N, CA, C and O atoms as a Tinker XYZ file with bonds, in Angstrom:
   312  protein
     1  N    116.698000  118.487000   56.720000    73     2
     2  CA   115.396000  118.673000   57.232000    64     1     3
     3  C    114.743000  117.744000   58.232000    63     2     4     5
     4  O    114.800000  116.540000   57.979000    81     3
     5  N    114.195000  118.099000   59.217000    73     3     6
     6  CA   113.803000  117.018000   60.151000    64     5     7
     7  C    112.184000  117.149000   59.611000    63     6     8     9
     8  O    111.604000  118.126000   59.137000    81     7
     9  N    111.701000  115.780000   59.874000    73     7    10
    10  CA   110.359000  115.517000   59.402000    64     9    11
    11  C    109.284000  116.170000   60.357000    63    10    12    13
    12  O    109.397000  116.157000   61.583000    81    11
    13  N    108.299000  116.703000   59.719000    73    11    14
    14  CA   107.222000  117.298000   60.208000    64    13    15
    15  C    106.609000  116.818000   61.757000    63    14    16    17
    16  O    106.382000  117.537000   62.730000    81    15
    17  N    106.433000  115.326000   61.605000    73    15    18
    18  CA   105.905000  114.770000   62.639000    64    17    19
    19  C    106.870000  114.572000   63.966000    63    18    20    21
    20  O    106.545000  114.655000   65.150000    81    19
    21  N    108.296000  114.255000   63.329000    73    19    22
    22  CA   109.119000  114.201000   64.621000    64    21    23
    23  C    109.151000  115.542000   65.502000    63    22    24    25
    24  O    109.118000  115.672000   66.725000    81    23
    25  N    109.228000  116.517000   64.453000    73    23    26
    26  CA   109.531000  117.705000   65.136000    64    25    27
    27  C    108.499000  118.117000   66.063000    63    26    28    29
    28  O    108.794000  118.464000   67.207000    81    27
    29  N    107.115000  118.098000   65.571000    73    27    30
    30  CA   105.750000  118.368000   66.396000    64    29    31
    31  C    106.123000  117.722000   67.722000    63    30    32    33
    32  O    106.099000  118.230000   68.843000    81    31
    33  N    106.578000  116.116000   67.243000    73    31    34
    34  CA   106.690000  115.315000   68.802000    64    33    35
    35  C    107.623000  116.031000   69.454000    63    34    36    37
    36  O    107.220000  116.530000   70.505000    81    35
    37  N    109.058000  116.298000   69.084000    73    35    38
    38  CA   110.026000  116.804000   69.994000    64    37    39
    39  C    109.305000  118.201000   70.798000    63    38    40    41
    40  O    109.459000  118.438000   71.995000    81    39
    41  N    108.583000  118.949000   69.948000    73    39    42
    42  CA   108.197000  120.282000   70.750000    64    41    43
    43  C    107.089000  119.783000   71.803000    63    42    44    45
    44  O    107.162000  120.306000   72.915000    81    43
    45  N    106.100000  118.861000   71.597000    73    43    46
    46  CA   105.122000  118.634000   72.374000    64    45    47
    47  C    105.771000  117.978000   73.634000    63    46    48    49
    48  O    105.424000  118.285000   74.775000    81    47
    49  N    106.623000  117.161000   73.385000    73    47    50
    50  CA   107.126000  116.231000   74.469000    64    49    51
    51  C    107.939000  116.982000   75.419000    63    50    52    53
    52  O    107.895000  116.687000   76.613000    81    51
    53  N    108.672000  117.923000   74.992000    73    51    54
    54  CA   109.783000  118.648000   75.577000    64    53    55
    55  C    109.265000  120.226000   76.159000    63    54    56    57
    56  O    109.834000  120.856000   77.051000    81    55
    57  N    108.355000  120.552000   75.596000    73    55    58
    58  CA   107.757000  121.790000   76.211000    64    57    59
    59  C    106.248000  121.908000   76.393000    63    58    60    61
    60  O    105.474000  120.978000   76.169000    81    59
    61  N    105.923000  122.989000   76.771000    73    59    62
    62  CA   104.407000  123.218000   77.235000    64    61    63
    63  C    103.414000  123.278000   75.858000    63    62    64    65
    64  O    102.191000  123.311000   76.000000    81    63
    65  N    103.844000  123.285000   74.941000    73    63    66
    66  CA   102.990000  123.460000   73.581000    64    65    67
    67  C    102.340000  122.311000   73.498000    63    66    68    69
    68  O    102.817000  121.203000   73.745000    81    67
    69  N    100.710000  122.674000   72.982000    73    67    70
    70  CA   100.172000  121.425000   72.661000    64    69    71
    71  C    100.204000  121.046000   71.219000    63    70    72    73
    72  O    101.015000  121.620000   70.492000    81    71
    73  N     99.496000  120.242000   70.785000    73    71    74
    74  CA   100.033000  119.641000   69.281000    64    73    75
    75  C     99.545000  120.715000   68.326000    63    74    76    77
    76  O     99.999000  120.857000   67.190000    81    75
    77  N     98.460000  121.561000   68.936000    73    75    78
    78  CA    98.000000  122.362000   67.693000    64    77    79
    79  C     99.079000  123.706000   67.670000    63    78    80    81
    80  O     99.199000  124.317000   66.608000    81    79
    81  N     99.626000  124.012000   68.521000    73    79    82
    82  CA   100.672000  125.188000   68.681000    64    81    83
    83  C    101.840000  124.626000   68.112000    63    82    84    85
    84  O    102.555000  125.346000   67.415000    81    83
    85  N    102.188000  123.221000   68.347000    73    83    86
    86  CA   103.589000  122.948000   67.905000    64    85    87
    87  C    103.517000  122.604000   66.403000    63    86    88    89
    88  O    104.549000  122.403000   65.763000    81    87
    89  N    102.335000  122.542000   65.864000    73    87    90
    90  CA   102.091000  122.301000   64.130000    64    89    91
    91  C    102.088000  123.520000   63.811000    63    90    92    93
    92  O    102.870000  123.765000   62.892000    81    91
    93  N    101.439000  124.511000   64.255000    73    91    94
    94  CA   101.383000  125.925000   63.823000    64    93    95
    95  C    102.907000  126.294000   63.448000    63    94    96    97
    96  O    103.379000  126.604000   62.355000    81    95
    97  N    103.541000  126.157000   64.740000    73    95    98
    98  CA   104.909000  126.384000   64.667000    64    97    99
    99  C    105.798000  126.136000   63.712000    63    98   100   101
   100  O    106.456000  127.009000   63.148000    81    99
   101  N    105.860000  124.925000   63.485000    73    99   102
   102  CA   106.498000  124.035000   62.422000    64   101   103
   103  C    106.093000  124.382000   60.954000    63   102   104   105
   104  O    106.872000  124.362000   60.001000    81   103
   105  N    104.750000  124.708000   60.902000    73   103   106
   106  CA   104.344000  125.042000   59.489000    64   105   107
   107  C    104.843000  126.161000   59.244000    63   106   108   109
   108  O    105.252000  126.302000   58.092000    81   107
   109  N    104.970000  127.157000   60.049000    73   107   110
   110  CA   105.109000  128.594000   60.026000    64   109   111
   111  C    106.720000  128.665000   59.595000    63   110   112   113
   112  O    107.098000  129.465000   58.739000    81   111
   113  N    107.607000  127.775000   60.254000    73   111   114
   114  CA   109.059000  127.930000   59.961000    64   113   115
   115  C    109.634000  126.487000   59.432000    63   114   116   117
   116  O    110.337000  125.759000   60.132000    81   115
   117  N    109.301000  126.237000   58.324000    73   115   118
   118  CA   109.701000  124.981000   57.696000    64   117   119
   119  C    111.217000  124.732000   57.145000    63   118   120   121
   120  O    111.748000  123.734000   56.656000    81   119
   121  N    111.748000  126.190000   57.453000    73   119   122
   122  CA   112.990000  126.174000   56.893000    64   121   123
   123  C    114.156000  125.963000   58.128000    63   122   124   125
   124  O    115.368000  125.996000   57.917000    81   123
   125  N    113.610000  125.771000   59.281000    73   123   126
   126  CA   114.433000  125.378000   60.422000    64   125   127
   127  C    114.735000  123.899000   60.449000    63   126   128   129
   128  O    113.876000  123.048000   60.218000    81   127
   129  N    116.142000  123.596000   60.777000    73   127   130
   130  CA   116.581000  122.395000   60.831000    64   129   131
   131  C    116.750000  121.676000   62.183000    63   130   132   133
   132  O    116.292000  122.292000   63.145000    81   131
   133  N    117.246000  120.648000   62.397000    73   131   134
   134  CA   117.205000  119.852000   63.561000    64   133   135
   135  C    117.990000  120.887000   64.652000    63   134   136   137
   136  O    117.430000  121.025000   65.740000    81   135
   137  N    119.065000  121.510000   64.455000    73   135   138
   138  CA   119.874000  122.338000   65.357000    64   137   139
   139  C    118.862000  123.397000   65.651000    63   138   140   141
   140  O    118.710000  123.653000   66.845000    81   139
   141  N    118.169000  124.037000   64.819000    73   139   142
   142  CA   117.425000  125.152000   65.307000    64   141   143
   143  C    116.177000  124.761000   66.055000    63   142   144   145
   144  O    115.752000  125.622000   66.826000    81   143
   145  N    115.431000  123.502000   65.970000    73   143   146
   146  CA   114.487000  123.147000   66.752000    64   145   147
   147  C    114.870000  122.780000   68.166000    63   146   148   149
   148  O    114.038000  122.829000   69.072000    81   147
   149  N    116.197000  122.392000   68.372000    73   147   150
   150  CA   116.599000  121.948000   69.574000    64   149   151
   151  C    116.735000  123.253000   70.151000    63   150   152   153
   152  O    116.424000  123.320000   71.340000    81   151
   153  N    117.196000  124.502000   69.495000    73   151   154
   154  CA   117.301000  125.484000   70.408000    64   153   155
   155  C    115.950000  126.155000   70.541000    63   154   156   157
   156  O    115.955000  127.084000   71.349000    81   155
   157  N    114.985000  125.952000   70.044000    73   155   158
   158  CA   113.681000  126.512000   70.345000    64   157   159
   159  C    113.161000  125.658000   71.631000    63   158   160   161
   160  O    112.585000  126.199000   72.574000    81   159
   161  N    113.402000  124.409000   71.567000    73   159   162
   162  CA   113.071000  123.517000   72.831000    64   161   163
   163  C    113.857000  124.244000   74.063000    63   162   164   165
   164  O    113.245000  124.689000   75.034000    81   163
   165  N    114.949000  124.303000   73.956000    73   163   166
   166  CA   115.811000  124.639000   75.185000    64   165   167
   167  C    115.418000  126.223000   75.516000    63   166   168   169
   168  O    115.404000  126.632000   76.677000    81   167
   169  N    115.193000  126.822000   74.710000    73   167   170
   170  CA   114.447000  128.266000   74.940000    64   169   171
   171  C    113.305000  128.243000   75.656000    63   170   172   173
   172  O    112.981000  128.956000   76.606000    81   171
   173  N    112.607000  127.199000   75.026000    73   171   174
   174  CA   110.773000  127.324000   75.860000    64   173   175
   175  C    111.004000  126.377000   77.104000    63   174   176   177
   176  O    110.030000  126.209000   77.837000    81   175
   177  N    112.236000  125.715000   77.434000    73   175   178
   178  CA   112.284000  125.129000   78.900000    64   177   179
   179  C    112.794000  126.245000   79.695000    63   178   180   181
   180  O    112.555000  126.089000   80.893000    81   179
   181  N    113.435000  127.345000   79.402000    73   179   182
   182  CA   113.585000  128.345000   79.912000    64   181   183
   183  C    112.606000  129.504000   80.131000    63   182   184   185
   184  O    112.901000  130.659000   80.439000    81   183
   185  N    111.684000  129.114000   79.968000    73   183   186
   186  CA   110.586000  129.836000   79.707000    64   185   187
   187  C    110.549000  131.259000   78.918000    63   186   188   189
   188  O    110.080000  132.328000   79.309000    81   187
   189  N    111.176000  130.949000   77.708000    73   187   190
   190  CA   111.222000  131.929000   76.518000    64   189   191
   191  C    110.385000  131.687000   75.616000    63   190   192   193
   192  O    109.971000  130.528000   75.591000    81   191
   193  N    109.875000  132.599000   74.638000    73   191   194
   194  CA   108.672000  132.308000   73.904000    64   193   195
   195  C    109.170000  131.378000   72.595000    63   194   196   197
   196  O    109.972000  131.849000   71.789000    81   195
   197  N    108.702000  130.199000   72.468000    73   195   198
   198  CA   109.177000  129.682000   71.341000    64   197   199
   199  C    108.966000  130.016000   69.887000    63   198   200   201
   200  O    109.708000  129.653000   68.974000    81   199
   201  N    107.766000  130.819000   69.755000    73   199   202
   202  CA   107.422000  131.472000   68.629000    64   201   203
   203  C    108.525000  132.538000   68.297000    63   202   204   205
   204  O    109.034000  132.593000   67.177000    81   203
   205  N    108.845000  133.321000   69.246000    73   203   206
   206  CA   109.812000  134.444000   69.229000    64   205   207
   207  C    111.109000  133.874000   68.835000    63   206   208   209
   208  O    111.775000  134.333000   67.907000    81   207
   209  N    111.467000  132.839000   69.571000    73   207   210
   210  CA   112.887000  132.129000   69.234000    64   209   211
   211  C    113.043000  131.718000   67.897000    63   210   212   213
   212  O    114.059000  132.055000   67.290000    81   211
   213  N    111.970000  130.875000   67.231000    73   211   214
   214  CA   111.804000  130.524000   66.203000    64   213   215
   215  C    112.007000  131.652000   65.173000    63   214   216   217
   216  O    112.898000  131.594000   64.325000    81   215
   217  N    111.252000  132.553000   65.267000    73   215   218
   218  CA   111.435000  133.925000   64.203000    64   217   219
   219  C    112.707000  134.396000   64.300000    63   218   220   221
   220  O    113.229000  134.754000   63.244000    81   219
   221  N    113.487000  134.506000   65.549000    73   219   222
   222  CA   115.034000  135.051000   65.278000    64   221   223
   223  C    115.751000  134.103000   64.686000    63   222   224   225
   224  O    116.581000  134.513000   63.874000    81   223
   225  N    115.658000  132.661000   64.895000    73   223   226
   226  CA   116.440000  131.846000   64.143000    64   225   227
   227  C    116.184000  131.731000   62.851000    63   226   228   229
   228  O    117.122000  131.460000   62.101000    81   227
   229  N    114.835000  131.919000   62.315000    73   227   230
   230  CA   114.498000  131.937000   60.742000    64   229   231
   231  C    115.036000  133.282000   60.197000    63   230   232   233
   232  O    115.463000  133.402000   59.049000    81   231
   233  N    114.993000  134.142000   60.975000    73   231   234
   234  CA   115.768000  135.573000   60.403000    64   233   235
   235  C    117.278000  135.484000   60.285000    63   234   236   237
   236  O    117.984000  135.911000   59.371000    81   235
   237  N    117.567000  134.960000   61.190000    73   235   238
   238  CA   119.152000  134.717000   61.192000    64   237   239
   239  C    119.621000  133.717000   59.789000    63   238   240   241
   240  O    120.484000  134.053000   58.978000    81   239
   241  N    118.935000  132.607000   59.747000    73   239   242
   242  CA   119.019000  131.915000   58.734000    64   241   243
   243  C    118.940000  132.541000   57.196000    63   242   244   245
   244  O    119.665000  132.181000   56.268000    81   243
   245  N    117.789000  133.669000   57.119000    73   243   246
   246  CA   117.583000  134.360000   56.044000    64   245   247
   247  C    118.860000  135.349000   55.799000    63   246   248   249
   248  O    119.440000  135.623000   54.748000    81   247
   249  N    119.082000  135.763000   57.055000    73   247   250
   250  CA   120.517000  136.680000   56.771000    64   249   251
   251  C    121.615000  136.159000   56.183000    63   250   252   253
   252  O    122.272000  136.775000   55.343000    81   251
   253  N    121.922000  134.805000   56.655000    73   251   254
   254  CA   123.144000  134.213000   56.314000    64   253   255
   255  C    122.869000  133.634000   54.585000    63   254   256   257
   256  O    123.700000  133.502000   53.686000    81   255
   257  N    121.539000  133.402000   54.577000    73   255   258
   258  CA   121.704000  133.109000   52.853000    64   257   259
   259  C    121.721000  134.466000   52.090000    63   258   260   261
   260  O    122.359000  134.531000   51.039000    81   259
   261  N    121.143000  135.404000   52.497000    73   259   262
   262  CA   121.429000  136.719000   51.938000    64   261   263
   263  C    122.695000  137.175000   51.661000    63   262   264   265
   264  O    123.052000  137.620000   50.570000    81   263
   265  N    123.464000  137.053000   52.773000    73   263   266
   266  CA   124.778000  137.345000   52.906000    64   265   267
   267  C    125.608000  136.272000   51.938000    63   266   268   269
   268  O    126.614000  136.690000   51.364000    81   267
   269  N    125.303000  135.271000   51.807000    73   267   270
   270  CA   125.935000  134.105000   50.778000    64   269   271
   271  C    125.674000  134.412000   49.225000    63   270   272   273
   272  O    126.483000  134.355000   48.299000    81   271
   273  N    124.423000  134.726000   49.206000    73   271   274
   274  CA   124.171000  135.131000   47.719000    64   273   275
   275  C    124.739000  136.343000   47.194000    63   274   276   277
   276  O    125.097000  136.402000   46.018000    81   275
   277  N    124.852000  137.370000   48.031000    73   275   278
   278  CA   125.621000  138.544000   47.996000    64   277   279
   279  C    126.938000  138.364000   47.759000    63   278   280   281
   280  O    127.406000  138.980000   46.801000    81   279
   281  N    127.804000  137.522000   48.532000    73   279   282
   282  CA   128.870000  137.514000   48.391000    64   281   283
   283  C    129.357000  136.352000   47.058000    63   282   284   285
   284  O    130.478000  136.364000   46.549000    81   283
   285  N    128.319000  135.463000   46.694000    73   283   286
   286  CA   128.476000  135.026000   45.429000    64   285   287
   287  C    128.616000  135.958000   44.336000    63   286   288   289
   288  O    129.566000  136.023000   43.555000    81   287
   289  N    127.458000  136.757000   44.361000    73   287   290
   290  CA   126.981000  137.740000   43.181000    64   289   291
   291  C    128.359000  138.793000   42.938000    63   290   292   293
   292  O    128.918000  139.046000   41.871000    81   291
   293  N    128.675000  139.288000   44.280000    73   291   294
   294  CA   129.582000  140.479000   44.130000    64   293   295
   295  C    130.954000  139.969000   44.424000    63   294   296   297
   296  O    131.837000  140.713000   43.996000    81   295
   297  N    131.343000  138.956000   45.008000    73   295   298
   298  CA   132.596000  138.405000   45.668000    64   297   299
   299  C    133.594000  138.270000   44.423000    63   298   300   301
   300  O    134.764000  138.601000   44.614000    81   299
   301  N    133.211000  137.811000   43.173000    73   299   302
   302  CA   134.107000  137.580000   42.146000    64   301   303
   303  C    134.522000  139.034000   41.621000    63   302   304   305
   304  O    135.459000  139.009000   40.823000    81   303
   305  N    134.055000  140.161000   41.890000    73   303   306
   306  CA   134.406000  141.451000   41.295000    64   305   307
   307  C    135.419000  142.063000   42.263000    63   306   308   309
   308  O    136.161000  142.928000   41.798000    81   307
   309  N    135.538000  141.743000   43.482000    73   307   310
   310  CA   136.870000  142.214000   44.063000    64   309   311
   311  C    138.115000  141.489000   43.996000    63   310   312
   312  O    139.133000  141.963000   44.500000    81   311
């Protein structure tokens, strides 16, 4: 997991987000890792909403975790 401060700095120095918005974004999606934050920055640089992109990435991670847990739980029965 990336550090809070380095992620806020990444967001503020590479996007139009101010410190307060960057902090809010990082606090709301602590599960995102370096790869996801780079995708958020890249999307923001293409004029996409960084909050929406972060939400989609977090949902994707959640779905992957759910699928993994389901496979672990039921995979041995097949």
